Every structure is written in C-alpha cells, then in structure tokens.
C-alpha positions as CSV (number, residue, x, y, z in Angstrom):
1,M,-0.1,-0.2,0.0
2,A,1.4,3.3,-1.1
3,A,2.2,5.9,1.5
4,P,-0.1,8.9,1.6
5,A,1.4,12.1,-0.2
6,S,2.5,14.6,2.1
7,P,0.4,18.0,1.7
8,S,1.9,20.4,-0.7
9,S,3.5,23.6,0.5
10,N,1.2,25.4,-1.9
11,D,-1.9,23.6,-0.2
12,P,-4.5,26.6,0.7
13,E,-4.9,24.8,4.3
14,T,-1.3,24.3,4.8
15,L,-0.6,28.0,4.2
16,K,-3.2,29.3,6.1
17,A,-2.2,27.2,8.9
18,L,1.4,28.7,8.7
19,L,0.1,32.1,8.4
20,A,-1.9,31.8,11.2
21,E,1.0,30.6,13.3
22,E,3.0,33.2,12.1
23,R,0.7,36.0,13.2
24,A,0.3,34.4,16.7
25,E,4.3,34.4,16.7
26,N,4.2,38.1,15.9
27,E,1.6,38.9,18.1
28,R,3.4,37.2,20.9
29,L,6.5,39.1,20.1
30,R,4.6,42.5,20.0
31,Q,3.1,41.6,23.5
32,I,6.7,41.1,24.7
33,I,8.1,44.4,23.3
34,L,5.3,46.4,24.7
35,A,5.5,44.9,28.1
36,M,9.2,45.9,28.2
37,Q,8.4,49.4,26.9
38,R,5.8,49.8,29.5
39,H,8.2,48.6,32.2
40,R,11.0,50.8,31.0
41,F,9.1,54.0,30.3
42,G,5.6,53.7,31.9
43,R,4.3,54.0,35.1
44,R,6.4,52.6,37.8
45,A,3.7,52.0,40.6
46,E,3.5,48.2,39.9
47,S,7.2,47.6,40.2
48,L,8.8,50.7,42.3
49,P,9.2,50.0,46.0
50,E,7.6,52.2,48.6
51,D,11.0,53.1,49.8
52,Q,11.9,54.4,46.3
53,L,9.1,56.5,46.1
54,L,9.7,58.1,49.4
55,L,13.2,59.1,48.3
56,G,11.7,60.9,45.7
57,L,9.4,62.8,47.9
58,E,12.3,63.6,50.0
59,E,14.0,65.3,47.2
60,A,10.8,67.3,46.6
61,E,10.3,68.3,50.1
62,Q,14.0,69.4,50.4
63,V,13.3,71.7,47.4
64,E,10.3,73.2,48.8
65,A,12.2,73.7,52.2
66,A,14.8,75.7,50.4
67,G,12.2,77.9,48.9
68,F,10.5,78.9,52.4
69,A,14.1,79.4,53.7
70,D,14.5,82.0,50.8
71,E,11.2,83.9,51.4
72,E,12.2,84.4,55.3
73,N,12.6,88.1,54.7
74,E,8.9,88.1,54.2
75,P,7.4,88.4,57.6
76,A,3.8,87.8,56.5
77,K,4.3,84.6,54.9
78,Q,6.8,83.4,57.6
79,E,4.3,84.0,60.2
80,A,1.5,82.1,58.4
81,R,3.8,79.1,58.1
82,R,4.7,79.2,61.7
83,A,1.0,79.2,62.7
84,K,0.5,76.2,60.4
85,R,3.3,74.3,61.8
86,R,2.0,75.0,65.4
87,T,-1.4,73.7,64.2
88,N,-0.2,70.4,62.7
89,R,2.3,69.6,65.3
90,G,1.5,67.0,68.0
91,A,3.2,66.8,71.6
92,L,6.7,65.1,71.9
93,P,6.6,62.0,73.6
94,A,6.4,62.3,77.6
95,H,9.0,59.7,78.2
96,L,11.8,61.7,76.6
97,L,14.1,63.5,79.2
98,R,13.5,67.2,79.5
99,V,16.3,69.4,79.8
100,E,15.0,72.8,80.9
101,T,16.5,76.0,80.0
102,L,15.3,79.5,81.6
103,V,15.6,82.5,79.2
104,D,14.6,85.4,81.6
105,I,15.2,89.1,81.5
106,G,18.1,90.8,82.7
107,S,16.3,93.1,85.4
108,L,13.0,93.1,87.1
109,A,12.8,96.9,86.8
110,C,10.1,98.4,85.0
111,P,11.1,100.1,81.9
112,C,8.6,102.6,82.2
113,C,8.3,103.8,85.7
114,A,11.4,101.7,87.4
115,G,8.8,99.7,89.6
116,T,9.4,96.1,90.4
117,L,8.0,93.5,87.7
118,H,5.9,90.5,88.8
119,R,5.8,87.3,87.0
120,I,2.2,86.9,85.3
121,G,2.9,83.7,83.4
122,E,5.2,82.1,80.9
123,D,5.8,80.8,77.4
124,V,7.0,77.2,77.0
125,S,8.1,75.7,73.9
126,E,9.8,72.2,73.3
127,R,12.3,71.2,70.7
128,L,13.5,67.8,69.8
129,D,17.3,67.3,70.4
130,V,19.6,64.5,70.1
131,V,22.8,63.5,71.8
132,P,24.9,61.4,69.3
133,A,25.5,57.8,70.2
134,Q,28.4,57.6,72.8
135,F,30.3,54.4,73.7
136,R,31.0,54.0,77.4
137,V,32.9,51.3,79.2
138,L,31.4,49.0,82.2
139,V,33.8,48.4,84.7
140,I,33.1,45.4,86.8
141,R,35.2,45.0,89.8
142,R,35.3,41.7,91.9
143,P,37.3,42.1,95.2
144,R,39.1,39.0,96.6
145,Y,39.2,38.2,100.1
146,A,41.3,36.1,102.2
147,C,41.2,34.8,105.8
148,R,44.3,35.8,108.0
149,A,43.5,33.2,110.5
150,C,44.0,30.1,108.1
151,G,45.5,31.7,105.2
152,D,43.9,29.1,102.8
153,A,40.4,30.7,101.9
154,V,40.1,33.2,99.2
155,V,36.4,34.2,98.3
156,Q,35.3,36.1,95.2
157,A,31.9,36.7,93.9
158,P,31.5,34.8,90.6
159,A,31.8,36.8,87.4
160,P,28.5,37.8,85.7
161,A,27.6,35.4,82.7
162,R,28.8,36.9,79.3
163,L,27.5,36.1,75.7
164,I,31.3,36.1,74.8
165,E,33.5,35.1,77.8
166,G,36.2,37.5,78.0
167,G,34.9,39.4,75.2
168,L,34.3,43.2,75.0
169,P,30.8,43.7,74.3
170,T,27.8,43.9,76.5
171,D,24.7,42.4,75.5
172,A,23.3,45.7,74.3
173,L,26.0,46.3,72.2
174,V,25.6,43.1,70.6
175,A,21.8,43.9,70.2
176,Q,22.5,47.1,68.6
177,V,24.8,45.6,66.0
178,L,22.0,43.0,65.2
179,V,19.4,45.6,64.9
180,S,21.5,47.8,62.8
181,K,22.5,45.0,60.4
182,Y,19.1,43.2,59.9
183,A,16.6,46.2,60.6
184,D,18.6,49.3,59.5
185,H,20.2,47.2,56.8
186,L,23.8,48.4,57.7
187,P,26.5,46.0,56.5
188,L,28.9,45.3,59.4
189,Y,31.8,47.0,57.5
190,R,29.9,50.2,57.4
191,Q,29.0,49.8,61.3
192,A,32.7,49.6,61.9
193,Q,33.4,52.8,59.9
194,I,30.5,54.5,62.2
195,F,32.4,52.9,65.5
196,A,35.7,54.3,64.2
197,R,34.2,58.0,64.3
198,Q,33.8,57.4,67.8
199,G,37.4,56.4,68.3
200,V,36.8,52.7,68.7
201,S,38.3,50.4,66.5
202,L,36.4,47.4,65.8
203,D,37.3,45.2,62.9
204,R,34.4,43.8,60.7
205,S,35.5,40.2,61.4
206,T,35.2,40.8,65.2
207,L,31.5,42.3,64.5
208,A,30.8,39.1,62.4
209,D,31.9,36.9,65.4
210,W,29.3,38.7,67.7
211,V,26.7,38.2,65.1
212,G,27.4,34.5,64.8
213,R,27.4,33.9,68.4
214,A,24.2,35.9,69.0
215,A,22.5,33.9,66.1
216,F,23.6,30.6,67.7
217,L,22.2,31.6,71.0
218,L,18.8,32.7,69.5
219,R,18.2,29.7,67.6
220,P,15.8,28.1,70.0
221,V,13.6,31.3,70.0
222,H,13.4,31.1,66.4
223,E,12.5,27.5,66.4
224,R,9.9,28.1,68.8
225,L,8.5,31.1,66.9
226,L,8.0,28.7,63.7
227,E,6.3,26.0,65.9
228,T,4.0,28.6,67.3
229,L,3.2,29.8,63.8
230,K,2.5,26.4,62.4
231,R,0.0,25.7,65.2
232,S,-2.1,28.5,63.4
233,S,-5.1,27.7,61.3
234,K,-3.9,29.8,58.5
235,L,-0.6,31.1,57.2
236,F,1.1,32.9,54.3
237,A,4.0,31.7,52.7
238,D,6.7,33.2,50.2
239,E,10.3,33.0,49.3
240,T,13.0,35.0,47.9
241,T,16.6,34.4,46.7
242,A,19.6,34.9,49.1
243,P,22.9,35.1,47.3
244,V,25.5,33.2,49.3
245,L,29.3,33.2,48.7
246,D,30.6,30.1,47.1
247,P,34.1,30.0,47.8
248,G,34.9,26.8,45.9
249,R,33.9,28.4,42.5
250,G,35.0,32.0,43.3
251,R,31.4,33.4,43.0
252,T,27.9,33.3,44.6
253,K,25.1,30.8,44.6
254,T,21.6,31.4,45.0
255,G,20.1,30.3,48.3
256,Q,16.6,30.9,49.3
257,L,14.7,32.4,52.2
258,W,11.4,31.1,52.8
259,A,9.1,33.3,54.7
260,Y,5.8,32.1,56.7
261,A,3.7,34.7,58.1
262,R,0.7,35.1,60.3
263,D,-1.7,38.2,60.4
264,D,-5.3,38.0,61.6
265,Q,-5.8,41.5,62.2
266,P,-7.9,42.1,59.0
267,W,-10.7,39.8,60.5
268,G,-10.1,40.5,64.1
269,G,-8.3,37.4,65.0
270,T,-6.9,37.3,68.6
271,D,-3.3,35.8,67.7
272,P,-0.5,38.2,67.3
273,P,1.2,38.7,63.8
274,G,4.4,37.3,63.2
275,V,6.8,36.0,60.5
276,A,9.6,33.5,60.6
277,Y,12.1,32.9,58.0
278,V,14.0,29.8,57.2
279,Y,17.0,29.5,55.0
280,A,17.4,26.6,52.5
281,P,20.3,26.3,49.8
282,D,17.8,25.5,47.2
283,R,14.1,26.1,46.1
284,T,13.0,22.5,45.8
285,A,9.4,21.3,46.6
286,G,10.7,19.4,49.5
287,R,11.7,22.4,51.5
288,P,8.2,23.9,52.2
289,I,7.1,20.4,53.0
290,A,9.7,20.3,55.6
291,H,9.5,23.6,57.2
292,L,5.6,23.2,57.3
293,S,5.6,19.7,58.7
294,G,2.7,19.3,61.1
295,F,0.8,22.5,59.9
296,A,-2.9,22.0,59.0
297,G,-5.0,24.8,57.5
298,V,-5.1,27.5,54.8
299,L,-1.8,28.3,53.1
300,Q,-2.0,31.6,51.2
301,I,0.7,31.5,48.4
302,D,1.6,32.9,45.2
303,G,1.5,30.7,41.9
304,Y,4.7,28.7,42.7
305,A,4.5,25.1,42.0
306,A,6.3,23.8,45.2
307,Y,3.5,24.4,47.7
308,E,1.3,22.1,45.7
309,S,2.4,19.2,47.2
310,L,1.5,20.5,50.6
311,A,-2.2,20.1,49.5
312,K,-2.1,16.4,48.4
313,G,-2.5,14.9,52.0
314,G,-5.7,17.1,52.4
315,A,-4.5,19.0,55.7
316,V,-3.7,22.0,53.8
317,R,-5.7,24.0,51.5
318,L,-4.2,26.4,49.3
319,A,-5.2,29.9,48.6
320,Y,-3.9,31.9,45.6
321,C,-3.2,35.5,45.2
322,W,-5.3,37.8,42.9
323,S,-2.6,40.4,43.1
324,H,-0.2,38.0,40.9
325,V,-3.1,37.4,38.6
326,R,-3.8,41.3,38.2
327,R,0.0,41.7,37.5
328,K,0.0,39.3,34.7
329,F,-2.8,41.5,32.9
330,Y,-1.6,44.6,34.0
331,D,1.7,43.9,31.9
332,L,-0.4,43.2,28.8
333,A,-3.0,45.9,29.3
334,A,-1.5,48.3,27.0
335,A,-1.5,45.9,24.0
336,S,-4.7,43.7,24.8
337,P,-8.1,45.0,25.1
338,I,-9.1,41.9,26.7
339,A,-6.5,42.2,29.3
340,A,-7.4,45.9,29.9
341,E,-11.0,45.0,30.2
342,T,-10.0,42.2,32.9
343,L,-8.3,44.6,35.3
344,P,-11.6,46.5,36.3
345,R,-13.4,43.3,37.0
346,I,-10.4,42.5,39.4
347,V,-10.4,46.1,41.0
348,A,-14.0,45.4,41.8
349,L,-13.1,42.6,44.1
350,Y,-10.5,44.8,45.8
351,R,-13.2,47.6,46.3
352,I,-15.3,45.0,48.3
353,E,-12.3,43.9,50.2
354,A,-11.6,47.5,51.2
355,E,-15.2,48.1,52.6
356,I,-14.9,44.8,54.8
357,R,-11.6,44.9,56.1
358,G,-11.4,44.6,59.7
359,R,-14.9,43.3,60.2
360,P,-15.5,39.6,61.6
361,A,-14.8,36.7,59.5
362,E,-18.2,35.5,59.2
363,E,-19.5,39.2,58.3
364,R,-16.8,39.1,55.6
365,R,-17.8,35.8,54.4
366,A,-21.4,37.1,54.0
367,A,-20.5,40.0,52.1
368,R,-18.2,38.0,49.7
369,Q,-21.1,35.7,49.1
370,E,-23.3,38.4,48.3
371,R,-21.2,40.7,46.2
372,S,-18.0,39.1,45.1
373,R,-19.3,35.8,44.2
374,P,-21.2,37.1,41.3
375,V,-18.1,39.0,40.1
376,I,-15.9,35.8,40.2
377,E,-18.5,33.8,38.5
378,A,-18.8,36.3,35.7
379,L,-15.1,36.8,35.2
380,E,-14.5,33.0,35.1
381,A,-17.1,32.7,32.3
382,W,-15.7,35.7,30.5
383,L,-12.1,34.3,30.6
384,Q,-13.0,31.0,29.3
385,E,-14.9,32.3,26.3
386,K,-11.9,34.6,25.5
387,L,-9.3,31.9,25.9
388,G,-11.1,29.9,23.0
389,L,-10.6,33.0,20.9
390,L,-6.7,33.3,21.4
391,S,-3.7,31.4,20.0
392,R,-2.4,29.1,22.8
393,K,1.1,30.4,22.4
394,S,0.0,34.1,23.2
395,N,1.3,35.7,26.5
396,L,-2.5,36.7,27.1
397,A,-3.7,32.9,26.8
398,E,-0.7,32.2,29.1
399,A,-2.0,34.8,31.6
400,I,-5.7,33.4,31.4
401,R,-4.6,29.8,31.8
402,Y,-2.7,30.8,34.7
403,A,-5.8,32.3,36.6
404,L,-8.3,29.5,35.5
405,S,-5.9,26.5,36.6
406,R,-5.8,28.0,39.9
407,W,-9.6,29.1,40.2
408,A,-10.4,27.0,43.2
409,G,-7.9,28.6,45.1
410,L,-8.5,32.0,43.9
411,S,-12.0,31.5,45.0
412,L,-11.5,30.0,48.5
413,F,-11.6,33.6,50.1
414,L,-15.4,33.5,49.1
415,D,-16.0,30.7,51.6
416,D,-13.7,31.6,54.5
417,G,-13.7,35.1,56.0
418,R,-10.3,34.5,57.4
419,V,-8.6,34.1,53.8
420,E,-7.4,37.3,52.2
421,I,-7.7,38.2,48.7
422,D,-3.9,38.1,48.0
423,S,-0.7,37.5,49.5
424,N,0.7,40.9,50.2
425,T,0.9,40.3,53.7
426,V,3.8,38.1,53.3
427,E,5.3,40.1,50.3
428,R,5.4,43.2,52.8
429,A,7.5,40.7,55.0
430,I,10.1,39.9,52.1
431,R,10.8,43.6,51.4
432,P,13.4,44.0,54.3
433,L,15.0,40.8,53.2
434,A,15.6,42.4,49.7
435,L,16.8,45.6,51.5
436,N,19.3,43.9,53.2
437,R,20.2,41.8,50.3
438,K,20.7,45.1,48.2
439,N,23.0,46.6,50.9
440,A,24.9,43.5,52.0
441,L,25.1,41.9,48.5
442,F,25.4,38.3,49.6
443,A,25.7,36.1,52.9
444,G,29.0,34.7,53.6
445,S,28.0,31.1,53.7
446,D,25.1,28.8,54.3
447,G,25.6,29.1,57.8
448,G,25.5,33.1,57.5
449,G,22.0,32.6,55.5
450,E,20.7,30.8,58.6
451,H,22.0,33.4,60.9
452,W,20.1,36.0,58.7
453,A,17.0,33.9,59.0
454,V,17.0,33.8,62.7
455,I,17.7,37.2,63.5
456,A,15.4,38.8,60.7
457,S,12.5,36.6,62.1
458,L,12.7,38.1,65.6
459,V,13.5,41.7,64.4
460,E,10.7,41.6,61.8
461,T,8.1,40.1,64.4
462,C,9.1,42.9,66.9
463,K,8.0,45.4,64.2
464,L,5.1,43.6,63.6
465,V,3.7,43.5,67.1
466,G,5.2,46.9,67.9
467,V,7.8,46.0,70.3
468,E,11.5,47.8,70.2
469,P,13.9,45.2,68.7
470,Q,17.0,46.7,70.1
471,A,15.7,46.4,73.8
472,Y,14.1,43.2,73.2
473,L,17.3,41.4,71.6
474,A,19.4,42.6,74.4
475,D,16.8,41.4,77.2
476,V,16.4,38.1,75.3
477,I,20.4,37.6,75.0
478,T,20.9,38.5,78.8
479,R,18.1,36.2,79.9
480,I,19.4,33.2,77.9
481,V,22.9,33.9,79.0
482,E,21.7,33.9,82.6
483,G,20.5,30.4,82.2
484,H,16.7,31.1,81.0
485,P,14.8,27.7,81.4
486,Q,14.0,25.8,78.1
487,R,10.5,25.0,79.4
488,R,9.9,28.7,79.5
489,I,11.0,29.4,76.1
490,D,7.6,31.1,75.1
491,D,8.5,34.1,77.6
492,L,11.1,35.1,75.0
493,L,9.1,35.3,71.8
494,P,8.5,38.9,70.7
495,W,4.8,39.2,71.6
496,A,5.3,38.4,75.5
497,Y,7.0,41.7,75.6
498,S,4.9,44.9,76.1
499,A,4.6,47.1,72.7
500,M,5.9,50.6,72.4
501,P,3.1,53.1,73.1
502,A,1.6,54.5,69.7
503,L,3.0,57.8,69.0
504,K,1.4,60.6,67.0
505,A,3.4,62.4,64.5
506,V,5.0,65.5,66.0
507,A,5.7,67.6,63.0
C-alpha cells in the first residue's frame, strides 16, 4: 500500500495554518516588546518599591524647604507658615528626658516707671534634640577576700555571665549591631566605620563573630517562633533569593529564604502577627514540606508549584493570590483590550475587600458571598470564552490559563472570611530581606544565611507587634546567657513583651 502523499506547501489549508502560526508568533513578540516598553518607560507604581518613592518625595520636600528659607525676609509669609506648623504639630513623647533652659530678662525693674515687675505667666516651647551615640566602658570590679586566720580561703563573687566569655561587648551592644544589620540594613563594614568615628576600632570580622554567636544563642527562640506559627489555622508563605558566597567556585550561589507569616488582624483574630524565615540552599518542593511539617489549615501563596505538594494529603488548603493574577494582565493591558477589560473586574473585588477589612470573619464571608461571588463567576465565564479565541502561544492566553488553573484557590476567600484576597501580607515581610540583600550583596556562607533567617525573624516580628527590637534582643540575650529555662521559652517570644505606645506624628 502506497504511503499517503505529504500535503503540498502550496496547499491553501497548509498556507493558512502557517500564516496563522506566524501571526500568533508576531503577536506574542509584539506583546513582549510592549511589556518591556511599559516597564521601562511607563508608570512604575507596579514595580517601584515604596522606599524608592519616598526617596523621590524627600527630594521634592527638600526643594520646597529651600524655597521657604528663601522667603524668610517676608514676615507675613513666615508668620503664616509658623502658625500652620503649630497647628499640625503634636506633643513630643512624654517619656523623653526634658532638659529645661530658663531664658529670663536681665532686670526686674519696669522699663516705664522703674517699679518692680512681677511674674504673670510664661511661654513654654519644646524642641527635639539628640545626643549622638556614645560608647562607654562598663567596669566590673570583683574584690577577692582572704582569711588571715587560716590563710587558705580566698573568696570572690562569680563573674557575671557573658555572651562572649572574655569578650568586649555587652549584650546591649551586640543587640545594637544586630538591629543595625537586620533592621536598618547597615552591613558590618559600615558599622565598623561608624564605630571608628567614635574612636573605637572594631574589625568587621569581630562584629561578624558577635553576630554569629548571638544567632546561635537565639536559634531556640526562632525554632519556637516557627512552631508557634505552624499551630495557626492560616498562614502566608513566600520565598526570595539569598545570594550566598561559594568559595569553591569563586562566586555566589543562589540560596533561598522562605517566609511564613501570620496576620489575623484584617478579620479581628486574636493571635498576634508574626513571621519566621527559614534559609535553604535551594528552592525544591521538599523545602516547604519540611518547614511546614505538622501544619494544617489554609496556606495563602503565590503561584509557585512547590507548595502544591502540601495540599495532596488534604490537611492543607491552598489559597492563591489575586494580586499576582492582576499583574499578569496589567503587563499586557497596553497591547490587549481583553487584558485591559479584565483589570476593572479585579479592581471591583478589591473595592469590596477595602470596605469589609477589619470586620469579623463571618461578616466578611457573607459580604463576599453576596457581592464578590457574582463578580468571580462572571469573570471565570468571560475568561473561558476569551481563551477559546486566542492562540495558545500568546502571552494573554498564558495569563488566562494561569488564572483558570488556580481558580479553586483563587475562589477560596469567598467561603472563608479569614482568607485574604492576596498574599501581600507575606510580600511585605519579604521586602526587608530585599533591602538587606541590596546593601550586603550576599551572605558569607550557608551558615550566614541561617543566621540571617534567625535574627531577621525576631526583628521583623518585633516590628509587626510594636516591640522595640534593640531592647528586646538585649533582654533575650541576657536572659538566655543567665540560664533562662528551656521550658519557659515562650516568655522570650516577641509578643510576650510590651508593645511601644503608639506615638502621634510631632511635625
């Protein structure tokens, strides 16, 4: 039997198929170019970090202040600004030390009749001042005593426990180094430069030794923090890269910092917020399985497939992030009317969420069932319809498939008022890691990555619950060094400490 003849290159159907494939490829490339142009030249609100926006505002405010200073010779304008400043300024915190200065007249003789003046009141103004950081030396003297009668007994009080036996730093100084590195994003070499300006020469390697010892000491607190978060019924998860020096190859390798966060405040939950980071040398699916062993509940995530294996046993339900879905359509909106029309539908969901934020979980669920479910159902049908009209290779079809393949997880928030519409909570917890990465460039080793995870977990949880991290770390280090019992490790978690009072802006 003769083999069937292959279709001719001049066959109309073949030419039509080739032409359709070429057009689809051209459209895909066009969308890529438009997305790159939008990222390079368009609005940056989708990708520009808040800190970068604030830097721009600072520059504008500085220029405005310079203009005001130039107008100081105009009394009317100067008085108007002074009155406005007095109106907007709150009181300075009451706990700050007050140093009073009396500015009095030179003579109590009346300038008119030379009689004696008497006091009828006073004007009091307060200005915020700062005393530059100063080092001090704590001298500990331990007298030794001997017995003249027998000559053998020598008695001396034991030396106080230290983090570093025979070392220079107090626990407060070590805590300051930790907070400067992991909260204020100052690499150790910059801290060494700051210390040198005070006349204290501390090598970067010395500071690194302090950080390593403190991180080792704090590991049980970090482990307890993660264990406590895993007992929650709902967590957020995300991960970010952590460049790590790889001496054998003379360059850096890419480790991962996994973040597991809790924040029940949007629905009035009573558990305090917190975040625990875990370092791993890779991004394989086995990492979150090991980290979240024993967790049962809702895990709110982005679209990374590594988390899907957690849901196979049925104990974990995955809630996906609408913010990630929106970004995919936002990148294509300039080139695609379908993508542009998808965005308002997603915005409608966020408007509903803004109105019900802070309400009890059941009230949120009821509002979503009534108002958000119709939007979700209409959007699913609309996307299914549009997907059939698109080339499978187009970026828009890929964006639609991304959403539809995760629709059950994207719709989970409709049936559970505790679930958020997106995973922005954990993404906010990731930002400090990115800032530290930008300043420090890389961790020195896998051990350095683990230290990063331990200390950053405690610092960021302190910030979430309003606890001052330097005072917290200093106290925890001191208590552990002095023999704090393991059975009371919960007493060392950040939410066991009192939060700082909420302060109003003073200017």
